[in-house]
C-alpha positions in Angstrom: -29.1 -6.7 16.0 -26.7 -6.2 13.1 -25.1 -2.8 12.3 -26.0 -2.3 8.6 -25.5 1.0 6.9 -26.1 2.0 3.2 -23.8 4.7 1.8 -24.8 6.4 -1.5 -23.3 9.0 -3.7 -26.0 10.8 -5.7 -23.6 12.3 -8.1 -22.0 9.0 -9.0 -25.3 7.1 -8.6 -23.3 4.4 -6.8 -24.1 2.7 -3.4 -22.5 0.2 -1.1 -23.4 -1.4 2.2 -21.4 -1.6 5.4 -22.1 -4.4 7.9 -20.6 -5.0 11.3 -21.0 -8.7 11.7 -21.7 -10.3 15.1 -18.2 -11.8 15.0 -16.6 -8.4 14.8 -15.8 -8.7 11.0 -16.3 -5.5 9.0 -18.0 -6.2 5.7 -18.4 -3.9 2.7 -20.6 -5.0 -0.2 -20.6 -3.0 -3.4 -23.1 -4.4 -5.9 -21.8 -3.9 -9.5 -23.2 -5.5 -12.7 -19.9 -6.3 -14.3 -18.5 -9.5 -15.7 -16.0 -10.1 -13.0 -16.5 -10.1 -9.2 -13.7 -9.2 -6.8 -13.4 -10.3 -3.2 -10.7 -9.5 -0.6 -10.3 -10.5 3.1 -7.8 -8.2 4.7 -6.0 -8.5 8.0 -4.8 -5.3 9.5 -1.3 -6.7 10.1 1.7 -5.8 8.0 5.4 -5.6 7.9 5.4 -2.6 10.3 3.8 -4.6 13.1 6.9 -6.2 14.4 6.6 -4.9 18.0 3.5 -5.1 20.1 2.2 -5.7 23.6 -0.4 -8.4 24.2 -3.4 -7.8 26.4 -1.7 -9.6 29.3 1.2 -7.1 29.2 3.8 -9.3 27.4 5.9 -7.5 24.9 6.5 -9.3 21.6 9.2 -8.6 19.0 8.9 -10.4 15.6 11.8 -10.9 13.2 11.5 -9.0 9.9 9.3 -10.7 7.3 6.8 -12.5 9.5 3.7 -10.9 8.0 4.8 -11.8 4.5 5.9 -15.3 5.5 2.5 -15.8 7.2 0.7 -14.7 4.0 2.5 -17.5 2.0 1.8 -20.2 4.6 -1.9 -19.4 5.0 -2.5 -21.3 1.7 -1.5 -24.5 3.4 -4.4 -26.7 4.5 -4.7 -29.8 6.8 -6.2 -31.8 4.0 -3.1 -31.2 1.9 -5.2 -30.1 -1.1 -3.7 -27.0 -2.8 -5.8 -24.0 -2.0 -5.2 -22.5 -5.5 -6.6 -25.7 -7.0 -9.7 -25.4 -4.8 -10.3 -21.9 -6.2 -9.6 -23.0 -9.8 -12.2 -25.8 -9.4 -14.9 -23.2 -8.8 -13.8 -20.9 -11.6 -11.9 -18.4 -9.4 -8.4 -17.0 -9.5 -6.8 -16.4 -6.1 -3.9 -14.3 -4.9 -2.5 -12.5 -1.8 -0.2 -9.6 -0.9 1.5 -8.1 2.1 2.1 -4.4 2.5 3.5 -2.2 5.3 0.1 -2.1 7.1 -2.0 -5.0 5.7 -2.1 -8.6 4.5 -4.8 -9.2 2.0 -6.2 -12.5 0.6 -8.3 -12.2 -2.5 -9.9 -13.8 -5.5 -11.7 -12.8 -8.7 -14.3 -14.8 -10.6 -16.8 -14.5 -13.5 -19.0 -17.0 -11.7 -21.1 -16.7 -8.6 -18.9 -15.7 -5.6 -20.5 -18.1 -3.1 -18.1 -21.0 -3.5 -15.0 -18.8 -3.7 -16.0 -16.8 -0.6 -16.5 -20.1 1.4 -13.0 -21.3 0.4 -11.6 -17.9 1.4 -13.2 -17.8 4.8 -12.3 -21.4 5.5 -8.6 -21.3 4.8 -7.8 -17.9 6.3 -9.5 -18.8 9.6 -8.0 -22.3 9.8 -4.3 -22.0 9.5 -2.1 -25.1 9.3 1.6 -24.9 10.1 4.2 -27.7 10.6 8.0 -27.6 10.9 8.2 -29.3 7.5 6.1 -26.8 5.6 7.8 -23.9 7.4 11.3 -25.2 6.4 10.2 -25.6 2.8 8.8 -22.1 2.7 12.0 -20.7 4.1 13.8 -21.9 1.1 11.2 -20.6 -1.3 11.1 -17.1 0.2 14.9 -17.1 0.5 14.9 -17.4 -3.3 12.4 -14.6 -3.6 14.5 -12.3 -1.4 17.6 -13.0 -3.6 15.5 -12.3 -6.7 14.6 -8.9 -5.2 18.2 -8.2 -4.4 19.0 -8.6 -8.1 16.3 -6.1 -9.1 17.7 -2.6 -9.6 14.3 -1.0 -9.1 13.8 -2.8 -5.8 17.3 -1.9 -4.6 16.8 1.7 -5.6 13.6 1.9 -3.6 14.9 0.4 -0.4 18.1 2.5 -0.7 15.8 5.6 -0.8 14.0 4.3 2.3 17.3 3.7 4.1 18.5 7.2 3.2 15.3 8.9 4.4 14.4 7.1 7.6 16.4 6.5 10.7 14.0 4.3 12.7 10.8 3.8 10.8 10.1 0.2 9.7 9.4 1.2 6.1 13.1 1.0 5.4 13.1 -2.8 6.0 12.2 -5.2 3.2 8.7 -6.5 3.6 10.0 -10.0 2.8 12.7 -9.7 5.6 16.1 -11.3 5.1 17.3 -14.9 4.7 18.6 -14.6 8.3 15.4 -13.3 9.9 13.0 -15.7 8.2 15.2 -18.6 9.2 14.1 -18.0 12.8 10.4 -18.3 12.1 8.6 -21.3 13.8 5.1 -22.7 13.6 4.5 -21.5 17.2 5.4 -17.9 16.2 2.9 -18.0 13.3 0.1 -19.5 15.4 0.7 -16.7 18.0 0.4 -14.1 15.3 -2.8 -15.6 14.1 -4.3 -15.7 17.6 -3.3 -12.0 18.1 -4.2 -10.5 14.7 -6.1 -13.0 12.5 -9.4 -12.4 14.4 -12.6 -11.0 12.9 -12.5 -7.7 14.7 -9.1 -7.0 13.0 -10.2 -7.9 9.5 -12.2 -6.4 6.6 -14.1 -8.3 3.9 -14.8 -6.4 0.7 -17.1 -7.8 -2.0 -17.7 -6.2 -5.3 -19.8 -7.7 -8.1 -23.2 -9.2 -8.9 -24.3 -9.8 -5.4 -26.0 -8.1 -2.5 -25.4 -7.7 1.3 -27.9 -10.5 2.3 -26.2 -13.1 0.0 -22.8 -12.2 1.4 -24.1 -12.3 5.0 -25.6 -15.8 4.6 -22.2 -17.2 3.6 -20.4 -15.3 6.4 -22.9 -16.6 8.9 -22.0 -20.2 8.0 -18.4 -19.6 8.8 -18.3 -17.1 11.6 -20.5 -16.7 14.7 -20.8 -14.2 17.5 -18.3 -14.9 20.3 -16.3 -13.3 23.0 -14.0 -10.8 21.5 -10.4 -10.6 22.8 -8.7 -7.2 23.0 -6.2 -6.5 20.1 -2.5 -6.1 20.9 -1.1 -2.6 21.3 1.2 -1.9 18.4 4.5 -0.1 19.2 6.2 2.1 16.6 9.4 4.0 16.9 9.4 7.8 16.9 10.9 8.9 13.6 13.1 12.1 13.7 12.5 14.8 11.1 16.0 14.6 9.8 17.0 12.3 7.0 19.2 9.4 7.9 21.7 9.8 5.0 22.1 12.5 2.4 23.4 10.2 -0.2 23.8 6.5 -1.1 25.7 5.2 -4.1 26.5 1.7 -5.2 27.0 -0.4 -8.3 25.0 -3.1 -10.1 25.1 -4.9 -13.4 23.0 -2.4 -15.3 23.5 -0.6 -18.7 22.8 3.0 -17.6 23.0 4.8 -14.3 19.7 4.9 -12.3 18.9 7.7 -9.8 16.3 8.7 -7.2 15.8 12.0 -5.5 13.9 11.1 -2.3 12.3 13.8 -0.2 11.0 13.3 3.3 7.6 15.0 4.1 8.1 16.2 7.6 4.5 17.5 8.2 3.6 15.4 11.3 0.8 13.0 10.3 -0.3 12.9 14.0 -1.2 16.6 13.7 -3.6 15.9 10.8 -7.0 14.3 11.1 -8.1 11.6 8.6 -9.6 14.0 6.0 -6.6 16.3 6.2 -4.3 13.4 5.5 -6.3 12.3 2.5 -6.5 15.9 1.3 -2.7 16.4 1.6 -2.0 13.1 -0.3 -4.3 14.2 -3.1 -2.6 17.6 -3.3 0.9 16.1 -3.3 0.0 13.7 -6.1 -1.4 16.7 -8.1 1.9 18.5 -7.5 3.9 15.5 -8.8 2.0 15.6 -12.1 2.1 19.4 -12.4 5.8 19.7 -11.8 7.1 16.5 -13.3 4.4 14.7 -15.3 4.7 13.9 -19.0 2.9 17.2 -19.9 5.1 19.3 -17.6 7.6 21.8 -19.0 10.4 20.3 -16.9 9.9 16.8 -18.3 9.7 17.9 -21.9 12.7 20.2 -21.6 15.0 17.5 -20.1 13.6 14.6 -22.2 13.9 16.7 -25.4 17.6 17.3 -24.6 18.2 13.6 -23.8 19.1 14.3 -20.2 16.4 12.0 -18.7 14.9 8.9 -20.1 11.3 7.9 -20.7 11.1 6.0 -17.4 11.2 9.3 -15.5 8.6 9.3 -12.7 7.5 11.3 -9.7 5.3 10.0 -7.0 4.1 10.7 -3.4 3.7 7.8 -1.0 2.4 7.7 2.5 2.2 4.9 5.1 1.7 4.7 8.8 3.8 7.5 10.3 5.7 8.5 7.2 5.4 10.1 3.8 7.8 11.0 1.0 8.3 12.0 -2.6 10.3 9.8 -5.0 11.6 11.2 -8.3 13.5 8.6 -10.3 14.8 7.7 -13.8 17.8 6.5 -15.8 20.3 9.1 -16.9 23.9 9.3 -18.2 24.7 12.1 -15.7 22.7 11.6 -12.5 24.4 14.6 -10.7 23.2 16.9 -13.5 19.7 15.6 -13.1 19.9 16.2 -9.3 21.1 19.7 -9.9 18.2 20.5 -12.2 15.6 18.9 -10.0 16.8 20.8 -6.9 16.8 24.1 -8.8 13.3 23.5 -10.1 11.9 22.7 -6.7 13.6 25.6 -5.0 12.4 28.0 -7.7 8.8 27.0 -6.9 9.4 27.1 -3.1 10.9 30.6 -3.3 8.2 32.0 -5.6 10.5 32.5 -8.5 8.3 30.2 -10.5 4.5 29.7 -10.2 2.1 26.9 -11.1 -0.2 27.7 -14.0 -3.8 28.0 -12.9 -4.8 26.5 -16.3 -2.5 23.5 -15.8 -3.8 23.0 -12.3 -7.4 22.9 -13.4 -6.6 20.6 -16.3 -4.7 18.2 -14.0 -7.4 18.3 -11.3 -9.9 17.3 -13.9 -7.7 14.4 -15.1 -7.4 13.1 -11.5 -11.2 13.5 -11.0 -11.8 11.6 -14.3 -9.5 8.8 -13.2 -11.4 8.6 -9.9 -14.7 8.2 -11.8 -13.2 5.7 -14.2 -12.2 3.4 -11.4 -15.9 2.7 -10.8 -15.9 0.7 -14.0 -13.7 -2.0 -12.4 -14.6 -4.3 -9.5 -11.0 -4.6 -8.6 -10.4 -0.8 -8.5 -13.6 -0.4 -6.5 -12.6 -3.0 -3.9 -9.1 -1.6 -3.6 -10.5 2.0 -3.1 -13.0 0.7 -0.5 -10.1 -1.0 1.4 -8.0 2.2 1.2 -11.0 4.2 2.6 -11.1 1.8 5.6 -7.4 2.2 6.2 -7.6 6.0 5.8 -10.7 6.2 7.9 -12.4 8.4 5.3 -15.6 7.2 3.5 -15.1 6.1 -0.1 -17.3 8.8 -1.7 -15.9 11.5 0.6 -12.6 11.3 -1.3 -14.4 12.6 -4.4 -15.8 15.6 -2.5 -12.4 16.4 -1.1 -10.7 16.3 -4.5 -13.5 18.4 -6.0 -13.0 21.1 -3.4 -9.2 21.4 -3.8 -8.3 24.8 -5.3 -5.3 26.3 -7.1 -4.5 28.4 -4.0 -4.5 25.2 -1.8 -1.9 23.6 -4.0 0.3 26.7 -4.1 0.2 27.0 -0.3 1.3 23.4 0.2 4.5 24.0 -1.9 5.9 26.0 1.0 5.6 23.0 3.3 7.7 20.6 1.2 10.9 20.3 -0.9 13.3 21.5 1.7 16.9 20.6 0.6 17.8 19.4 4.1 15.1 16.7 3.7 16.4 15.4 0.4 18.5 12.3 -0.2 20.2 11.3 -3.4 20.5 7.6 -4.5 22.6 6.5 -7.5 23.1 3.0 -8.9 26.1 3.0 -11.4 26.9 0.3 -13.9 29.8 -2.0 -13.0 32.8 -1.1 -14.9 34.0 -4.0 -17.0 
């Protein structure tokens, strides 16, 4: 008997269905009467999964970039018909992406999802690799890697990761390097598919004008119940609390210096349960906007004096086993910006400055409104549903957690972050001509 559960939020008047298919595939169907439907099939296999142990005890080490390379090659088919052309023929637009933890294959359509979903399930579960198409893709992704190396924003981000982390895989480019992808073989990709591209390690999310039964009838035609094989045991390095490097500086062909103040969050994620991790992430994003958002006193003071540029941004990111703040912008005097940023953060940590209760409530309402607004987009709904699967916290529970966050909660968390010893400074300077 199928495991089917309906989850409803009475406040939002929204509902979706979770199905555990006989094959092991997790299915989430969110009916939504909007013009565009959005569908994603996600493999829980990303750039961080380079080391694992197979059920028979064999240890495997993959070169950097395999998950991303595999994403590209999944669009190859044995009939040699371009998969994107197949989607276009049924009125659908396809895409894919690889992150640290996931590889996701997706499409959107204003037509019925049936034909697109059949194509999606067919090509993801029937990989086709040859030495010839591997060799061709190595050249294409090599060009992509070189393009990223010429991107100041990309270089700034990975320099920040290199400065913050000593062992964690997040400091490695998701695409890998020209050297690492050159070692990829068809056998290596087939092995990855056998280990990870299995229904019990995948999540299907469907949002649009459909229902659970319609989606199930299509899945049933492509997947059947079978003997499930145990998943590999993933091996991740233990990341020390200390930052790897306090400072990284280099030059690129840019018009104005770029900077990033990166701050490692050393609260061990392993000590927090799923809801606590989500709550902490929500609080830290509130803090980013309160301290450094466009309505903050700090932003307007420095921007008004021309010290920072309009591209100033502050964000909090978390992935498997790591979390950090990134504060970046363009500025003529990066060291002056660093000095002012550190002074501002230490003033709040020491209690010399306090958050405004009025500003907190206004910002909490803004975040709450943005959460509600996302339910007007099938893409945003599907993305939020997938995030909830990864975070292991039900979609609607996030709203309740956000609604319960108080001013005192945010003030307390300031004491757990912004330690100067956990900061790293990255500067890209223009090449002197």
